[in-house]
C-alpha positions in Angstrom: -10.0 11.5 -13.8 -6.6 13.2 -13.8 -5.1 14.0 -10.4 -2.3 16.3 -9.6 0.2 14.7 -7.3 3.5 15.1 -5.7 5.3 11.8 -5.2 8.6 10.7 -3.5 9.5 14.1 -2.3 12.2 13.8 0.4 12.2 16.2 3.4 14.6 16.5 6.3 13.5 16.3 9.9 13.8 20.1 10.2 11.6 20.7 7.1 14.0 21.3 4.3 13.4 19.7 0.8 16.8 20.7 -0.6 20.1 21.9 0.7 21.5 25.4 0.2 23.6 26.6 -2.7 22.4 24.5 -5.6 25.0 24.3 -8.3 26.3 22.1 -11.1 28.3 20.1 -8.6 25.3 20.0 -6.1 22.1 19.8 -8.0 20.1 19.2 -4.8 22.1 21.8 -2.9 24.8 21.0 -0.3 24.0 17.7 1.5 20.8 17.4 -0.5 21.6 13.9 -1.6 21.4 12.8 2.1 17.6 13.3 1.9 17.2 10.5 -0.7 19.0 7.6 0.8 15.7 5.7 1.2 15.3 5.8 -2.6 18.8 4.9 -3.8 18.7 1.3 -2.7 15.2 0.5 -4.1 14.6 -1.8 -7.1 12.8 1.0 -8.9 15.8 3.4 -8.7 18.4 0.8 -9.6 16.4 -0.2 -12.6 16.0 3.5 -13.6 19.8 3.9 -13.6 20.4 0.6 -15.5 21.4 -1.6 -12.6 20.0 -4.8 -11.3 19.0 -5.8 -7.7 17.6 -3.4 -5.1 15.3 -3.7 -2.2 11.6 -4.5 -2.1 9.2 -3.6 0.7 7.7 -0.3 1.8 10.4 2.0 0.4 10.2 0.2 -3.0 6.4 0.4 -3.1 6.5 4.2 -2.5 9.4 4.7 -4.9 7.4 2.8 -7.6 4.3 4.9 -6.9 6.4 8.1 -7.2 6.9 7.6 -10.9 3.9 5.4 -11.9 0.6 6.5 -13.5 1.8 9.9 -14.7 1.1 11.2 -18.2 2.9 14.5 -17.7 5.3 16.2 -15.4 5.9 19.8 -14.2 9.3 21.0 -13.1 10.6 24.3 -11.8 13.4 26.0 -13.7 15.9 25.1 -11.0 14.9 21.4 -11.2 15.8 21.4 -14.9 19.2 22.9 -14.4 21.5 25.5 -12.7 21.3 28.1 -15.4 19.6 31.4 -14.5 18.2 34.1 -16.7 17.9 33.9 -20.5 19.1 30.7 -22.0 22.7 31.4 -23.3 22.4 28.6 -25.9 20.7 25.3 -26.6 23.3 23.1 -25.1 21.8 22.4 -21.6 19.2 19.6 -21.8 18.8 18.7 -18.1 20.7 16.8 -15.4 19.8 13.4 -16.7 21.7 12.7 -20.0 20.1 11.6 -23.2 17.3 9.5 -21.7 15.7 11.4 -18.7 13.4 9.3 -16.3 10.1 11.0 -17.2 9.2 9.3 -20.6 6.3 11.8 -21.0 5.7 15.5 -21.8 7.6 17.4 -19.1 6.8 21.1 -18.7 9.5 23.4 -17.3 8.4 26.6 -15.7 10.4 29.6 -16.8 10.2 33.2 -17.7 12.4 32.7 -20.9 11.1 31.0 -24.0 12.9 28.1 -25.6 12.0 25.5 -28.2 10.9 22.1 -27.0 13.5 19.4 -26.6 12.7 15.9 -27.7 14.9 13.3 -25.8 15.3 9.6 -25.9 12.7 7.4 -24.2 9.7 9.6 -24.9 10.6 12.7 -22.7 9.9 16.1 -24.3 10.9 19.1 -22.4 8.4 21.9 -23.0 9.2 25.4 -21.7 6.1 27.0 -20.1 6.2 30.8 -19.7 2.7 31.8 -18.8 2.6 30.8 -15.1 1.7 27.7 -13.0 -2.0 27.5 -13.9 -1.5 27.7 -17.6 1.3 25.1 -17.4 -1.0 22.8 -15.4 -3.8 23.1 -18.0 -1.3 22.1 -20.7 0.0 19.3 -18.7 -3.5 17.9 -18.0 -4.3 18.0 -21.7 -1.0 16.2 -22.5 -1.5 13.6 -19.8 -4.6 12.3 -21.7 -6.4 11.1 -18.6 -3.4 10.0 -16.6 -2.1 11.9 -13.6 0.2 15.0 -13.6 3.2 15.0 -11.2 4.5 18.2 -9.8 8.1 17.1 -9.7 9.7 20.0 -7.8 11.7 21.7 -6.7 10.6 23.0 -3.3 9.3 26.4 -4.5 7.4 24.9 -7.4 5.6 22.5 -5.0 4.9 25.4 -2.6 3.4 27.6 -5.4 1.0 24.8 -6.5 0.1 24.1 -2.8 -0.7 27.8 -2.1 -2.8 27.9 -5.2 -4.8 24.8 -4.0 -4.0 22.9 -7.2 -2.5 19.6 -5.7 -4.8 16.7 -4.9 -2.2 14.4 -3.1 1.3 14.6 -1.8 3.7 11.9 -0.7 6.6 13.1 1.4 9.5 10.9 2.6 10.7 12.2 6.0 14.4 11.3 6.1 16.3 11.0 9.4 18.6 13.9 8.4 18.9 17.4 9.9 20.2 19.9 7.4 19.9 23.2 9.4 19.6 25.2 6.3 18.3 25.0 2.7 14.9 25.3 1.0 12.1 25.0 3.5 9.0 23.2 2.5 6.2 24.0 5.0 7.0 27.4 6.5 4.0 29.8 5.9 1.8 27.0 4.5 -1.2 25.9 6.6 -1.9 22.5 5.3 -5.1 21.8 7.4 -6.5 25.2 6.2 -5.9 24.1 2.6 -7.9 21.0 3.3 -5.1 18.4 3.6 -5.0 15.5 6.1 -2.7 12.6 6.6 -4.3 9.6 4.8 -1.3 7.1 5.0 1.9 6.8 7.0 4.5 4.0 7.2 8.0 4.0 8.7 11.0 2.1 7.5 14.7 2.1 8.5 15.4 4.8 6.0 12.3 7.1 6.1 8.8 7.8 7.3 6.4 8.0 4.4 3.3 10.0 4.7 0.6 10.9 2.2 -1.5 14.0 2.5 -4.9 14.1 0.6 -7.9 16.3 0.5 
């Protein structure tokens, strides 16, 4: 049965899932990269960027799970790129180059229509303009029995949380204080939505916790 999951989502100690002022130079906002230090040294991440080596252990296990078992992905418009408003042309194809890491149908939430983009490695970006629930219906169909990942950014996860559409969330709590940025939990009552902590493990680089309902 298809589950809707969030995996490998890094959050600061003060609750921010991205830094402020996202831009072409700072895709995760200012200081946003600091949230993901637990990931960068893992074997999974180094393999994904075409390098060898990397760590095993708890961080690697959660990194692997964060991209495994998914048949479709959903991204917010900001997660796809820094462009706002109508698409000025067809040139922007995401942050990741010719071969994005998704290797599956990837639905981008937007108010502005655009033709699908087929990339190397099996990723097709599909631009979903009819809201989060319609995008999820399409993603579940495309996933063909595998899970659907809500890949971010922060507001996209919050929208699906508020709608009660996420089955499981894995957050990596990083030992970083940002002070400002995009807040993940403000105004969201996780227990009232039915979530409880079902896993937690700490490493030198992060504390991993899984919320399920």
